N, C-alpha and C positions, 0 to 999 in steps of 0.2 A: 722351246719351253716357255717363252714369253707369252705366246698366244694361248697356251693352255690355261684353263680355269678350273679351280677346285670345285668339285660338286659332292654333295652328300651321297653316300652309297649305303646300301641296305645294312651292311655290317656295322655301321655307326649308329643306326637308328635304335632308340630305346626299345626294349623288349615289351611284349604284351604284359608281362608280369609287372614290369616297372610302370607301365602306363596305368594298369589297374591299381597298383599301390598309390600312384599319384592321385587318382580319383578318390580313393578312400581317405588318405591323409588330408588332402585339400578339403574334402567334405567335412571332416571332423573339425579342422581348423576354422573353416567358414562358420560352422555352427557355433563354435566357441566365440568367434568374433561377433556374431549376431547377438548372442546373449550378453557378452561383455559390453558392447556398444549401447545396447538398450539399458542395461543396469547403470552404466556410467551417465547416460543422459538423465535418468531418473535421479541419481544421487546429486548431480550438479544442479538440476532444477530445484530439488528440495533444499539444497544448501544455499541457493540464492533466492529462496522463497518464491519460486516461480511454479506454483502448484498446478497451474493450468497445463504446462508442458508435462509435468510429472503425471498428472491425471490422464492426459491424452495418451502417453506412452503405455501406461498401465492398462488402458481400456481400448487399445487399438482393435479395429475390426479385422476380419480375415483379409480383405483387399489391402488394407494398410500394412498388415504383417507380411503379406506376399511381396508387396512393392518394396518394403524396407529390406527384406531378405534378398531380393534381386539386386537392389542397389549395393548392398554389402558385397554380394557375389561379384558383381561387375567391377566394383572398385578394387577388390582383392586381386582378381586376375589381371585387370588392366594395369594397375599401378606396380604390382610386383614384376610383371613381365616387361613393362616399359623400362623400369629402372634396373632390374637385375637379370632379365631374360629367363627368370625362373621363379617358381612359387616355392613355398616352404617344402612342399612334397618333392619338388624337383631337386631341392637342396639335399634332402634326405636320400633320394635315389640316385644322386649324382648325375642328373640329366639337365639339359638346358635347351631353350628354344632358339633356333637359328633359321637363317634363310637357306636357300639351295646351295649357296656358295660358302656356307659356314659362318657368315657374319651375323651381327646383331640385327634383328628385325626392326623395321621402321615403326613409328607410332601408328601409322595407318594400318600396317599389317597386324599389329597387336590389337588395335581397335576392332578390326574385322574378325580376328581370332576370338576375341572376347565376346562380341555379339553373336558369333556362330555357336557359342556354347548354349545359347538359349533355344536352339532348335530342339524340338521334342526328340527324345532318344539319342541325341547327339553323343551323350556320354558313353554309349556303347558302340559307337561307330568305329573305334579303333580296334575292335575285336576281330576284324576281317583277316585275310591272309597277310596283309602288310599292316603293321601296327601304326597306322597313320589315320587319325580321325578327321571328321568333316571340318573341325575348326583348324586343323592343319592344312588340309587341301584348299579350302576356301580362302585362306589367308596367305598361302604360299610359304608356310613355315614347316619346320620339322622339329621333333623332339629327339635329341640325340644323347648318347653317352658322352659326357663332357671330356673324360680322359681319352677316349678313343678318337674324338674329334681333334683334340690337340695333337695327338700322336700322328694321325693321318695328315693333318695340315703341315706338321713339321716335316714329315716324310715327303709330301708333295713339293714343298718349297726347298728342301735340302736333301735330295735322295742320296747324295754322297755321304751324309752322316750315317746312313744305314748300310754303307758298303755296297751300294748299288748305283753306280754312275750310269747316266743315260748314254 
């Protein structure tokens, strides 16, 4: 038993419905963050009489708006998954990001995962036969059902608890 290593199995993976819901909820939340952060910057700039910053934010061109949106998107996914292994949507759908052995991903894995989200059409890549997107495959991560993962790991480590000794 000591040489055996826990691995993620298909029955633990988040469903396509959960993955789709994650995309929708995270997109709405990111949109709210983008608007909130922009409004906050303007309010702080005006409160401190820094009208140049306020004017710049209010008159951003398309390239600046896209860069600002991508920065917020990157920070949202990177920071939430580094610190919590989940985004707000994953909290709602009770899913979590893990490695192949069910442990917390490294910062490098989350960085690759986050950068991979910028690939065109990547958001739809999890809709294949296995609900694992490019950002999962390229980073070596999995999105799993949190309770099923815990139960599977508990069974793996202590099969006798479940009445099945080896």
